[in-house]
N, C-alpha and C positions, 0 to 999 in steps of 0.2 A: 504494500500499500504504499508507504512512503516513497518508494521509486516512481510508483505510477504518479503520486501527489506532484512529485517534483517535473515529473514530465508535462502533466499537465498546466502547470504554472509557465514551464518553459513554451508552452506552445501558447501560453496566451501572455507573453511580452515580444517586445520589437525583436528580440534573438530570435524567439520561435518564429516568426513573422518570416526572417530572414532565412532560417534553417528550413523551413516548409517550402519556399518558394525560390529561393534565391538560387538554390542548387538545380533545381530546374531551369530558371531562365538561364543562370551561365552557363548550360547546356546548348539553350537555344541562341544564344548569342555567341557561342563559341562555332556553331553552324553557320552564324550568319557571316564570322568573320571567315570560315573555309570560303564561302561563297565570295566573299570580297577580295580573298587573296589567292585564289587556287588557279583561275584561269590565265592571270596576268603572265606567268611564265610562258604560257603555252597561246600565247595572241600569234607567235611568227608561225606556228606550225597549223594554227584555225585558218591564218591566212591562204598558206598553200594546198588546205586542204579543200578550202572554199574557193578558191583560184579567184582570190580578189587582190587589191592593192593594200599596202601597209597603211594607207591614209584611211581606207575604208574602215577600218576598225574605228575612228573617232565617230560614225553613225552608232555603234552598238552604245556608247557611253551617252551619246545626245538622245537616244529612243529613252535607255532606261532613266535617265535625269528627267525627261519628259513626264513620262508615266507614273515615277516616283512622285515626283512635284501635285500633280494631280490626286494621284489615289490615296495618298496619306492623310490629308484632313477628310476625306469621306471616310473612309475604314473606322477613322479613329472615332468620328462622331456616333457612326454605327455601334462601336463599340460601348460608347457612352449609353448609346439607347438600348441595347439588347444584350449589352454583357460580353466585357472585354477580352475573355476567353474564348468565345465561342467565334469573335472575328480572328484574333489569333489563329484559332485552328484552321480557318477559311482561308488565311492568307496564306499561313504554310502549307494547305493542300495545293491553291494554286502555285506555289514557288516551287514544291515538288514535280507536279506536272510540266511546269516550263523548263524544270531542269531536265528532265528526261526527253523532253522535246528538244533539246540543246543537243544532246549525245546523238541523236540520228536526223539533225538538219543537214539536207545534204546541199542546199545553197543558200547564196547570201541573203535573201529576203525572209525565209523560214526562218532562219536563224536569227536575223535582226528582229522578226516579232517574238520568237521565244526569249531572247535577252532580255527584251522591254519586259516581258511579262516577268519574268524572275525577278523582277523590281518589286513586287509586291514586299520581298523580305523587308524594305525598310520601314515599314510600319510595325516591325516586331519588337523594337526597344520602345516605342512611344506607348503600346499598349503594354508590355511589361512593366514600366513604369506606373501606368494609371493603374494596374491590378496589385501592384505593392503598396501603393499609397492609398487607394481604397480600404483594403483589408488594416493598414496600418491606423486607418483614420479612427476606427471602431474603439483602439486603446488610445487614442489620443497622442498617438506617436507615426501619425503617417507621414508627415515631413522629414525626422531624423531617420526614420527607417528606413526612408526613400532614398537619403542623400547617402547613406552609407551603402545600399543597397546599389546604387544606379552606378557607383565607383568598381564595386566588383563587377557589375556587368560588363563594364567597358573592359577592365580584364581578361574575362571571356573573350569577349570581341576581338580583340588584338591577337591573344594568342591562338584564336581560329585563324586569322588571318595571317600571322607568321605559320602556323602549322600549315597552312593550306599552301603558301607561296612555298616552301620547302617538299611537300609532300608531291606535288604536282610534278616537277623535273623527274623525284626518282621514281614517281611510278611509272612516268614515260617512258624512263630510260630503262626498267626494269621489264616491262612489257614489250620491248623492241618496238618503241614509237608506234605502238597503237595507241588512237587519237581516240577511236570509240570508249574503247577500254578504261581509258586513263578519265576520259570525263563522267563514267558512271559514277565515280567516287562521289562526287558531292551531291549527284542524285539520289544515292542512295541515304548521305547523310541526312537531308532534307525529309525524305522521306520517314525515317527512323525517329525525326524531332517531330514529326506531326502526330507520331503514335504517342511520344513523351509527353505532348501537348493536350493529346485527350485522355491520358490515364492520369497525370499527375498534378495539371495543374487547376484550381480550383477555380469556379466563377466567380465574377463580381456582382455587385447586386445593381441590375441597371434602375435608371432612371423610371420611374411611371412617368406615363404623359405625355412624352417628348415627340417629335417628329423630325422629319427629315426635309431639311429646307431645300427642296430640288432646285428651283430656279436659283436660288441663291451659291448653290454649288455649281451650276450650270453657268452662272456668270465667273466665279472663281475659277474655273477650267478655261473658260474662255481667257481669261485674263492670265493666266501662267503660262497657257500654250502661245500665247501672243509673247510676252515679253521671253520667255525662255527660248521659244523658237528665235525671235532677234537677235539672242546672245549666241545662241548656236550659230547661226546664219554670220553671225559677226565675225566667229573665230573662224571660218571656213574661207572666207573671203580670199584670204593670204594663201591659205593651202591650197585652192583652188583657181587662182588668178583669176579673179571674175573681173576685176576692172574699178575703176573709181563710181560707176553708175549703181554700183551694187549697194553702196554706204546709204544710199536714198531709200532702200527698202529697210534695211536695219532700222534706220530713223523712223520711217513710216509704222513698222511694226510695234515699235517699242511706244511711239506715242498711241498708237492705237490699245497696246496693253494698259499704261497707264488711264486711259480714257475709261475703257472698262472698269478697273479698279476703282475708280472714282463712283462710278456707277454703283459697283459692287458693294462700296461702302456707305452710299445712301439708301440702298435697295435694304441692307439689312439694319441698319437705325431703324426701320418700319417694322421688323419682324418681330413677333413673340418669341418666337425661339428661332433663332439666325442660325445659319449654318457655320457661321464665326461670329462670336459675341463682340464687336467692335469696343464696347461698351468696359469690358473686360478688359480687352487690349489697348486700353486707355489709362489703366488704372498704373499708379507709379512703381509698383511693384512687376508690374509684367511688361510695359514695353520696354523699357531696358533690356530685360532678358532676352526677349526678341530680338532687338536689335543687335545683341551682341552676340546670336546663335548666326545671325546674318555675317557679322565681322568674321565670325571664327572660319565660316566656311571658305572666306576668302583666302586663308592660308593652310586652313587643312586638306579641304578638295581642289583649291585650284593652284596652290605653289607645289604639287608634286611633280607635276611634268617639268617646267622648270628646273626644280631642282635635279632630276634624274638627268635630263640634257647638258645642264651644267657639270654634272660629276663627268660625265662623257665626253666633254670639248675638250680636243688636243691642248696641252698646256703650252703647249710652243706658242699660241696665240700670245700669250701673256699673262691668261685667265685659265679658268678651268680646271680640271683635276685629271682628264685624260684616264680614266678608269675605264674597265672593262665591263660585261656587261652583268658577270657574276660577282666583280665587284664592288657595283653599282648597288645591288641587291643587298650586298650587307651593309651600306650608308643607309637604303631605306628601314632594314632590319633594325639597325640602330634606333631609328626617328622614331618605329613602332614601340621598343623595348622603353623608352622614354615615355610613350605614352601611356604604356602599362603602368610603369612607374608613379607618373603622375596622377592614374586613379586610383591606386592605392593609398598614395599621399593624400589625396583627398576623402576618400572612404576613413581615413585614420583620424585627420584632420577635422572632420565633420563630426565628431562626437564630442567637439570642445570648442573649437572655433567657431566665430561669428560666421555663417554662409556666405552671408553679403560681402566680408572681409577675404573671405577664399575666392569669390569669384574676381574682385577686382585683382588680388594678387595674381591670380593664374593669366589674366589678363595681361598684365605689367609683362609676366613672363615672356609670352609671349611677343609681345612689341620688342622687348630688350635682345629677345634669340635673334629675331631679323634684323633689328637695329645692327647687331652686332656683323652681320654678314657685311657692311657696307664697307668698314675698313678690311674685315679679316674675312678674307676667302679665297686666298690662293695657297692655301696647304690643308692637307685633309683633316688635322685634328682642329683646326680652326672651324671648318666645316661641321663635323662632328660634334663639337662643342656646342656653336649655336644650334645646331639641331637639338639636341639634347635641353637644349635651355628653352626653346619653343615648346618642344615638344611637352616636357612636363605640365606646361600650362595649358597645350592645347587636350593633353589628357585629361585636367583635372575639370575642364570648361565641357568636353563629352559629355562627363557624367554627370556634371552640377545642373546643367541649362536644362534637361527637361524635368528633374527633381524640382530645380527653382520654379519651373512653368507650372509644375502642377500644383505645388504648394501656394501658388496666386491666384489659383484657379477657383471659381465658387463650386459647390457639390454639382457633380453631372456633368462638369466639362473639363475633368483632368486628362481623359484620353485628347480630346482634340488641343488642347493647351502644349501638352508635352509635344504631340504631334508635329504643331506648328512651328518647335524649334527644328524639328527634323526639315520642313518644309521649307524654312527662311537659312538656313544653313545651306539647303542643296543650291536654292535660288542665289546664296552669296558664293558657293562655288562656280555654279553656270556663270554668273557675272565675271567672278576673277578669272575663270580659265579663258573668256572670250577678250576681253581687255591683255591678259600676259600674252595671249597667242598673236594679239595684233603689234604688242611692244617687241617682241620677242622677232616677228618676222619682220618689221619695220627694219630692223639691223641687220639681217640675212644679207650675206653677198656684199656686204659695206667693209667685211673685215676680209684676213687673209683665204678662209674658207668660203665657198659658198654658201654652206649648210648651216654655219655656226651661227646663233646669235650673236650680236656686240654686247660687251659688258656693259653699255650704259644701258641695254634692255634687261638685264638681268640685275642691275642696280633698282631701276626702276620697280622690277616685280619685288625686289626685298622691302624696298622702302612702302610700298603699298601693303604689304603685308604687316609691316610696324607699325604704320600708322593706325591700321585695323586694331591691334592690339590695345594701342594707347586709348585710341578713340574708345573703346569697349571699357576699358577701366574708367575713363571720364565718365560714361553715361551712368554705368553702373553706383557712381555717387550719388546719382539722384533716387535710389530704390530706398526705400525707409529703412531704416536702422532695425528695425524690430522685423522685417520681413521673415518671411522663411520660418518662421517659429510653430512648433507644434501648438497650434491653435483652432479649433474648430473655424473653419473659414464662415459659415454660416453665420457665427457670432461676430465675425468679422464685417460680414455684409450687413447686419443687420446695424453693426456700428456705425457704419459708412451711411446708411441710409436715415439715421436718426441725424447723424452730423449734417447732412446735406439738408435735411427739413427745417434743423434749428437755422 
């Protein structure tokens, strides 16, 4: 009886929440990491197998980016309405189906469609954060338990990415270059994780009386399609040499997207149950978090390509590291390891330190890391040190932002709030990728090599990443000092309402 009583008490605490859910979710995020890291070393062989050009690989990223930006808010809202586990399971099944389709896709278009559909996995982390937060809220530990858990989830994610990248090459060689067999591994992993979600994850309590704001999501989808489409097209102009007239299409698409977003905001403010509650986004504890997610996406998602190409640039040009493909993979591995360390440090510090200060400190680390690239970039140890400093901050932010958004959201909107950090991060990455592609292409051919970007282009990339980190730290100063505490959100909402009345 004493042992049973102790176990019951454990299950009723924040530790019990972590032990009961995080173990399963770490596995889910490990598989998510496998998906993100496994295919990258195989791209050259996939290009040959499909009979396409290296530049066509960019369309894979663009298609998945567009789909994820659209479906994540919709699926997260459905999770708030009908249960987060149910939508998590459905998204895992869709991801598994797309992963198996990739195995047997024999041409560019079918592979492109399957690759885009595999992007349903991006909603996993926001749904997991919502599940943890809703479970923890019952013991008034939702915020603190979610912060600690989110750091551990990021550890699982990055560990899976490293394992996937290392396993892909080893399995490809072990199978004698059999691409079909090699690509079955992530498909099997996603299939198994769907079973884990079905059997091991408890359901949250859906909020009754909710409805899906269909027209709101239609407007949001069109806005995202136009803006991200403009950014993708912007990145393709230098690569495809489309000429100066093509820039007018970028301006037109972007302007149309902004106009649709203005329409969307006005429409949502008139809805009783909007797709995205603009009033919540305007709260002082919410808008800096979402803006920070956008700024983090600039360096976290947009700067990886430039870092890889800089590391491979021939050092005889006076810059660059001249590393081989395998050596560059080790550099990326060090960066991923620093993300893991940052996530672990965040999980530990979140028990004691003010979460707002942690977010500010992590943003400053990102800014400092990329600022150091400006004077120090000629030696490998300098690049690694800079990356590790920025990676520590990025790792903490990846875990902190969804938890902070969930903490700032009212009851019944935790899923959509945490999912929006993913969407804004993705859009930030798309924006940065497009701008960085133009900056680097502008200097190509102006140096001794016809393919290498100029040093000025790389310096501009690093300066933008540094500025994003410092701007995020500045914006987070506007977050109330008492934000993200273990307080019942409904009580906070009532307090805000009475304050507005008076």
